[in-house]
Residue frames as qw, qx, qy, qz and C-alpha x, y, z in Angstrom:
[[0.453, -0.402, 0.308, -0.734, 11.12, 5.20, -23.31],
 [0.000, -0.086, 0.977, -0.194, 10.76, 2.31, -20.97],
 [0.591, -0.275, -0.483, -0.584, 7.57, 0.25, -20.89],
 [0.152, -0.174, 0.761, -0.607, 5.83, -0.66, -17.66],
 [0.628, -0.244, -0.555, -0.489, 3.20, -3.41, -16.83],
 [0.341, -0.281, 0.649, -0.619, 1.63, -4.08, -13.49],
 [0.576, -0.102, -0.757, -0.292, 0.16, -7.64, -13.09],
 [0.124, -0.022, 0.734, -0.667, -2.25, -8.25, -10.04],
 [0.061, 0.507, 0.852, -0.115, -5.69, -9.34, -9.03],
 [0.023, -0.588, -0.403, -0.701, -8.58, -6.94, -9.94],
 [0.496, -0.795, -0.329, 0.119, -8.26, -5.13, -6.58],
 [0.024, 0.936, -0.267, 0.228, -6.10, -2.44, -4.94],
 [0.932, -0.338, 0.009, 0.128, -4.24, -4.19, -2.22],
 [0.637, -0.473, 0.295, 0.533, -0.45, -4.65, -2.63],
 [0.548, 0.343, 0.416, 0.639, -0.35, -3.42, -6.12],
 [0.064, 0.931, 0.328, 0.144, -1.91, -0.01, -5.43],
 [0.395, -0.781, 0.181, 0.449, 1.30, 1.59, -3.94],
 [0.504, -0.092, 0.576, 0.637, 3.04, 0.65, -7.09],
 [0.232, 0.682, 0.597, 0.352, 0.19, 2.11, -9.13],
 [0.200, -0.954, -0.149, 0.165, 0.31, 5.32, -7.07],
 [0.420, -0.636, 0.314, 0.566, 4.06, 5.78, -7.63],
 [0.420, 0.217, 0.614, 0.632, 3.91, 5.12, -11.31],
 [0.105, 0.833, 0.481, 0.252, 1.19, 7.67, -11.58],
 [0.353, -0.854, -0.020, 0.380, 3.14, 10.11, -9.41],
 [0.426, -0.360, 0.512, 0.653, 6.00, 9.77, -11.85],
 [0.501, 0.619, -0.070, -0.601, 3.62, 10.36, -14.81],
 [0.089, -0.289, 0.907, 0.292, 4.53, 7.00, -16.19],
 [0.787, 0.134, -0.184, -0.574, 1.92, 5.34, -18.54],
 [0.147, -0.277, 0.946, -0.088, 1.62, 1.72, -17.54],
 [0.595, -0.139, -0.656, -0.443, -0.41, -1.32, -18.54],
 [0.424, -0.283, 0.591, -0.625, -2.58, -2.18, -15.60],
 [0.563, 0.014, -0.778, -0.277, -3.18, -5.93, -16.27],
 [0.463, -0.228, 0.604, -0.607, -5.78, -7.35, -13.79],
 [0.451, 0.014, -0.852, -0.266, -7.08, -10.89, -13.58],
 [0.719, -0.420, -0.026, -0.552, -9.75, -12.76, -11.71],
 [0.527, -0.464, 0.669, -0.244, -9.29, -15.41, -9.06],
 [0.904, 0.254, 0.310, -0.150, -10.32, -18.00, -11.49],
 [0.607, 0.746, -0.260, 0.084, -7.36, -17.07, -13.76],
 [0.342, -0.812, 0.456, -0.126, -4.84, -17.30, -10.97],
 [0.848, -0.219, 0.477, 0.070, -4.00, -21.03, -11.20],
 [0.774, 0.510, 0.193, 0.321, -2.88, -20.60, -14.93],
 [0.188, 0.922, -0.150, 0.303, -1.10, -17.36, -14.19],
 [0.639, -0.720, 0.267, -0.035, 0.80, -18.40, -11.01],
 [0.873, -0.097, 0.280, 0.388, 3.36, -20.69, -12.69],
 [0.563, 0.617, 0.122, 0.537, 4.51, -17.83, -14.99],
 [0.172, -0.949, 0.118, -0.237, 5.41, -15.61, -12.11],
 [0.372, 0.610, -0.628, 0.309, 9.02, -15.55, -10.91],
 [0.039, 0.177, -0.859, 0.479, 8.23, -16.78, -7.42],
 [0.232, -0.385, -0.883, -0.137, 4.58, -17.72, -7.82],
 [0.160, -0.653, -0.535, 0.511, 3.30, -14.43, -6.37],
 [0.215, 0.610, 0.313, 0.695, 1.91, -11.13, -7.31],
 [0.505, 0.838, 0.068, -0.193, 2.04, -8.19, -7.82],
 [0.650, -0.144, 0.353, 0.657, 4.89, -7.99, -10.40],
 [0.261, 0.865, -0.043, -0.426, 6.08, -5.30, -12.58],
 [0.785, 0.256, 0.377, 0.420, 7.40, -5.81, -15.96],
 [0.034, -0.889, 0.130, 0.439, 9.92, -3.16, -16.95],
 [0.369, 0.680, -0.533, -0.342, 11.20, -3.27, -20.52],
 [0.797, 0.185, -0.542, -0.192, 10.45, -7.07, -20.64],
 [0.310, 0.189, -0.811, 0.459, 12.08, -7.85, -17.21],
 [0.632, -0.532, -0.429, -0.365, 9.57, -9.30, -14.71],
 [0.175, 0.339, -0.591, 0.711, 10.21, -8.10, -11.16],
 [0.593, -0.578, -0.547, -0.126, 8.46, -9.35, -7.99],
 [0.471, -0.401, -0.464, 0.635, 8.49, -8.03, -4.30],
 [0.058, 0.857, 0.423, 0.290, 6.18, -5.10, -4.16],
 [0.412, -0.870, -0.056, 0.266, 8.14, -3.22, -1.49],
 [0.562, -0.269, 0.389, 0.679, 11.42, -3.36, -3.39],
 [0.308, 0.533, 0.564, 0.550, 9.64, -2.18, -6.48],
 [0.165, -0.930, -0.319, -0.082, 8.08, 0.76, -4.58],
 [0.517, -0.678, 0.144, 0.502, 11.47, 1.71, -3.12],
 [0.528, 0.067, 0.495, 0.687, 13.01, 1.64, -6.64],
 [0.132, 0.711, 0.517, 0.458, 10.20, 3.81, -8.02],
 [0.349, -0.897, -0.223, 0.154, 10.31, 6.19, -5.02],
 [0.546, -0.429, 0.245, 0.676, 14.00, 6.89, -5.70],
 [0.321, 0.361, 0.543, 0.686, 13.14, 7.83, -9.20],
 [0.146, -0.796, -0.500, -0.309, 10.40, 10.06, -7.85],
 [0.170, 0.472, -0.349, 0.792, 12.56, 11.78, -5.17],
 [0.657, -0.520, -0.063, -0.542, 10.34, 10.41, -2.49],
 [0.882, -0.063, -0.430, 0.183, 12.91, 8.01, -0.86],
 [0.631, -0.705, -0.049, 0.321, 14.65, 10.49, 1.52],
 [0.292, 0.924, -0.225, 0.098, 17.35, 13.07, 1.17],
 [0.080, 0.620, -0.755, 0.198, 19.94, 10.87, 3.02],
 [0.481, 0.051, -0.875, 0.020, 20.47, 7.40, 4.31],
 [0.029, 0.114, 0.751, -0.650, 18.96, 8.20, 7.76],
 [0.513, 0.233, 0.084, -0.822, 15.79, 9.61, 6.23],
 [0.568, 0.205, -0.703, -0.377, 15.62, 6.59, 3.89],
 [0.281, -0.034, -0.923, 0.261, 15.78, 4.30, 6.85],
 [0.265, 0.190, 0.522, -0.788, 12.93, 6.19, 8.70],
 [0.557, 0.256, -0.273, -0.741, 10.90, 5.77, 5.63],
 [0.526, 0.129, -0.833, -0.118, 11.59, 2.10, 5.39],
 [0.039, -0.089, -0.824, 0.557, 10.76, 1.70, 9.14],
 [0.469, 0.227, 0.214, -0.826, 7.34, 3.44, 8.50],
 [0.650, 0.224, -0.507, -0.519, 6.54, 1.21, 5.59],
 [0.403, 0.051, -0.903, 0.141, 7.52, -1.95, 7.52],
 [0.173, 0.100, 0.651, -0.733, 5.39, -0.89, 10.43],
 [0.627, 0.233, -0.049, -0.742, 2.39, -0.54, 8.07],
 [0.585, 0.201, -0.747, -0.244, 3.23, -4.03, 6.61],
 [0.107, 0.029, -0.889, 0.444, 3.16, -5.47, 10.15],
 [0.440, 0.225, 0.410, -0.767, -0.40, -4.03, 10.68],
 [0.645, 0.304, -0.411, -0.568, -1.38, -5.35, 7.26],
 [0.432, 0.164, -0.887, 0.008, -0.14, -8.82, 8.15],
 [0.101, 0.078, 0.793, -0.596, -1.90, -8.84, 11.45],
 [0.557, 0.289, 0.131, -0.767, -5.23, -7.91, 9.83],
 [0.583, 0.345, -0.600, -0.426, -4.67, -10.37, 7.08],
 [0.089, 0.093, -0.954, 0.269, -4.14, -13.18, 9.65],
 [0.399, 0.266, 0.592, -0.648, -7.67, -12.49, 10.74],
 [0.571, 0.439, -0.122, -0.683, -9.34, -11.89, 7.34],
 [0.625, 0.400, -0.589, -0.320, -7.92, -14.97, 5.62],
 [0.282, -0.232, 0.875, -0.319, -8.11, -17.51, 8.51],
 [0.461, -0.025, -0.710, -0.531, -9.92, -20.51, 6.98],
 [0.327, -0.328, -0.843, 0.275, -11.11, -21.75, 10.38],
 [0.245, -0.714, -0.306, -0.580, -14.21, -19.85, 11.43],
 [0.669, -0.698, -0.243, 0.079, -13.69, -20.44, 15.18],
 [0.643, -0.144, -0.005, 0.752, -10.06, -19.35, 15.00],
 [0.186, 0.441, 0.237, 0.845, -11.09, -16.26, 13.10],
 [0.415, -0.764, -0.360, -0.339, -13.74, -15.41, 15.69],
 [0.702, -0.590, -0.152, 0.370, -11.18, -15.46, 18.58],
 [0.534, 0.084, 0.133, 0.831, -8.85, -13.20, 16.56],
 [0.093, 0.709, 0.373, 0.592, -11.39, -10.48, 15.81],
 [0.394, -0.893, -0.214, -0.043, -11.77, -8.79, 19.28],
 [0.646, -0.502, 0.135, 0.559, -7.97, -8.60, 19.99],
 [0.461, 0.294, 0.419, 0.725, -7.50, -7.31, 16.47],
 [0.020, -0.774, -0.390, -0.498, -10.08, -4.55, 16.86],
 [0.504, -0.853, -0.124, -0.048, -9.53, -3.59, 20.49],
 [0.652, -0.613, 0.238, 0.378, -5.75, -4.02, 20.74],
 [0.675, -0.014, 0.434, 0.597, -3.71, -4.55, 17.68],
 [0.274, 0.704, 0.400, 0.519, -5.30, -1.90, 15.35],
 [0.258, -0.957, -0.092, -0.099, -5.46, 0.81, 18.02],
 [0.709, -0.514, 0.212, 0.435, -1.88, -0.02, 18.98],
 [0.570, 0.135, 0.443, 0.679, -0.62, 0.69, 15.49],
 [0.159, 0.729, 0.442, 0.498, -3.01, 3.36, 14.36],
 [0.413, -0.896, -0.111, 0.120, -2.58, 5.44, 17.59],
 [0.604, -0.413, 0.265, 0.628, 1.24, 5.35, 17.02],
 [0.442, 0.370, 0.506, 0.642, 0.79, 6.40, 13.46],
 [0.094, -0.914, -0.339, -0.200, -1.52, 9.24, 14.51],
 [0.499, -0.793, 0.080, 0.339, 1.15, 10.48, 16.99],
 [0.593, -0.161, 0.378, 0.693, 4.08, 10.16, 14.49],
 [0.283, 0.583, 0.469, 0.600, 2.24, 12.08, 11.73],
 [0.251, -0.932, -0.260, -0.038, 1.12, 14.72, 14.30],
 [0.534, -0.712, 0.176, 0.421, 4.75, 15.21, 15.33],
 [0.506, -0.090, 0.538, 0.668, 6.08, 15.31, 11.72],
 [0.187, 0.393, -0.157, -0.886, 3.99, 18.23, 10.26],
 [0.721, 0.361, 0.132, -0.577, 1.36, 15.93, 8.91],
 [0.758, 0.409, -0.493, -0.125, 3.56, 13.22, 7.26],
 [0.957, -0.213, -0.167, 0.105, 5.25, 10.02, 8.29],
 [0.756, -0.154, 0.033, 0.636, 8.88, 11.28, 8.07],
 [0.423, -0.188, 0.098, 0.881, 10.52, 14.68, 8.44],
 [0.171, 0.648, 0.288, -0.683, 7.49, 16.83, 7.66],
 [0.308, 0.492, -0.465, -0.668, 7.37, 16.19, 3.99],
 [0.882, 0.239, 0.032, -0.405, 5.82, 13.89, 1.52],
 [0.067, -0.453, 0.873, 0.165, 7.65, 10.64, 1.02],
 [0.542, 0.034, -0.723, -0.426, 6.67, 7.19, -0.36],
 [0.082, -0.164, -0.887, 0.423, 5.71, 5.96, 3.15],
 [0.359, 0.328, 0.304, -0.819, 2.67, 8.39, 2.81],
 [0.559, 0.264, -0.466, -0.633, 1.74, 7.24, -0.56],
 [0.305, 0.076, -0.949, 0.021, 2.23, 3.64, 0.49],
 [0.090, 0.188, 0.795, -0.569, -0.14, 3.93, 3.45],
 [0.480, 0.372, 0.129, -0.784, -2.92, 5.84, 1.64],
 [0.491, 0.297, -0.642, -0.510, -2.71, 3.46, -1.34],
 [0.340, -0.018, -0.938, 0.068, -3.16, 0.33, 0.85],
 [0.241, -0.042, 0.493, -0.835, -5.64, 1.98, 3.21],
 [0.706, 0.054, -0.160, -0.687, -8.80, 0.78, 1.35],
 [0.706, 0.120, -0.696, -0.056, -7.51, -2.77, 1.53],
 [0.170, 0.132, -0.722, 0.658, -6.82, -2.47, 5.24],
 [0.467, -0.003, 0.256, -0.846, -10.29, -1.14, 5.87],
 [0.766, 0.099, -0.422, -0.474, -11.83, -3.97, 3.83],
 [0.585, 0.084, -0.787, 0.176, -10.02, -6.70, 5.71],
 [0.120, -0.012, -0.672, 0.731, -10.62, -5.23, 9.15],
 [0.167, -0.619, -0.733, -0.228, -14.29, -4.31, 8.40],
 [0.274, -0.818, -0.300, 0.407, -13.84, -0.88, 10.07],
 [0.357, 0.865, -0.026, 0.351, -12.54, 2.55, 9.25],
 [0.759, -0.131, -0.256, 0.584, -9.02, 2.71, 10.51],
 [0.275, 0.319, -0.041, 0.906, -8.92, 6.44, 10.40],
 [0.397, -0.729, -0.415, -0.372, -12.03, 7.07, 12.52],
 [0.591, -0.798, -0.089, 0.076, -11.17, 9.40, 15.40],
 [0.686, -0.284, 0.220, 0.632, -7.61, 10.05, 14.01],
 [0.261, 0.924, 0.113, -0.255, -7.58, 13.59, 12.52],
 [0.185, -0.715, 0.529, 0.419, -3.92, 13.54, 11.62],
 [0.378, -0.021, 0.867, 0.323, -4.24, 10.46, 9.56],
 [0.416, 0.695, 0.580, -0.082, -7.39, 11.69, 7.99],
 [0.152, 0.918, -0.104, -0.352, -5.61, 14.86, 6.92],
 [0.276, -0.454, 0.737, 0.417, -2.62, 12.86, 5.53],
 [0.483, 0.337, 0.794, 0.152, -5.08, 10.85, 3.38],
 [0.280, 0.892, 0.277, -0.223, -6.56, 14.13, 2.04],
 [0.054, -0.813, 0.404, 0.416, -3.16, 15.58, 1.25],
 [0.406, -0.197, 0.818, 0.358, -2.06, 12.42, -0.60],
 [0.414, 0.513, 0.741, 0.128, -5.25, 12.13, -2.61],
 [0.216, 0.919, 0.147, -0.295, -4.99, 15.77, -3.50],
 [0.326, -0.472, 0.576, 0.583, -1.70, 15.34, -5.29],
 [0.521, 0.498, -0.226, -0.655, -2.58, 16.02, -8.93],
 [0.355, 0.313, -0.842, -0.259, -1.17, 12.73, -10.30],
 [0.033, 0.086, 0.948, -0.306, -2.61, 10.66, -7.61],
 [0.441, 0.409, 0.364, -0.711, -6.07, 12.43, -7.91],
 [0.526, 0.451, -0.433, -0.576, -6.05, 11.75, -11.70],
 [0.217, 0.188, -0.958, -0.030, -5.21, 8.09, -11.09],
 [0.167, 0.189, 0.822, -0.510, -7.83, 7.54, -8.46],
 [0.510, 0.431, 0.105, -0.737, -10.53, 9.20, -10.71],
 [0.627, 0.437, -0.445, -0.467, -9.82, 6.89, -13.63],
 [0.005, 0.253, -0.965, 0.070, -8.80, 3.63, -12.05],
 [0.487, -0.291, -0.783, -0.255, -11.31, 0.60, -12.01],
 [0.444, -0.526, 0.151, -0.710, -13.87, 1.37, -9.27],
 [0.873, -0.273, -0.394, -0.087, -13.69, -2.14, -7.66],
 [0.005, -0.601, 0.624, -0.499, -12.20, -2.01, -4.18],
 [0.444, -0.797, 0.190, 0.362, -10.42, -2.88, -2.20]]
């Protein structure tokens, strides 16, 4: 049996989609978390100086989206054909674009610059993406792609706490289709079990 180890900060964020997928697959994994103070000593040991990484049978792998795609194929959540797989990738990449826009605000070290970014983020960027997601999910029987559960759904719900934390608002407010999607994903037995037992620190 293969061994799995997830290495990341002691938060959800980019590692949580990986944790969701491993849980969905009923794979026991070591969930290694570290504090910010430990990062300078850990960083040089990472393949490209970034986390999360997943170690599978001693092989250390980086790039969280590629890891998620690999796990989703094992889970049967990567699409039934190449077209469907592409639609799932598009959905995930769109979520990444939203995440990067929010992170640009959250982690801007210049206070004045950060202040100027907030209003456009809250009034324009987030509604632009979230309203499109709401429409897409509404048109696809409650899921991102083709009316069925895929890793795009798990990815979004897994990273949602982090998005809310960075944006300092509830991204799902006033968006019933997205609220329903979150409930469905969190009701998946394996995901429910993981969420109940994971460390409570969020994002």
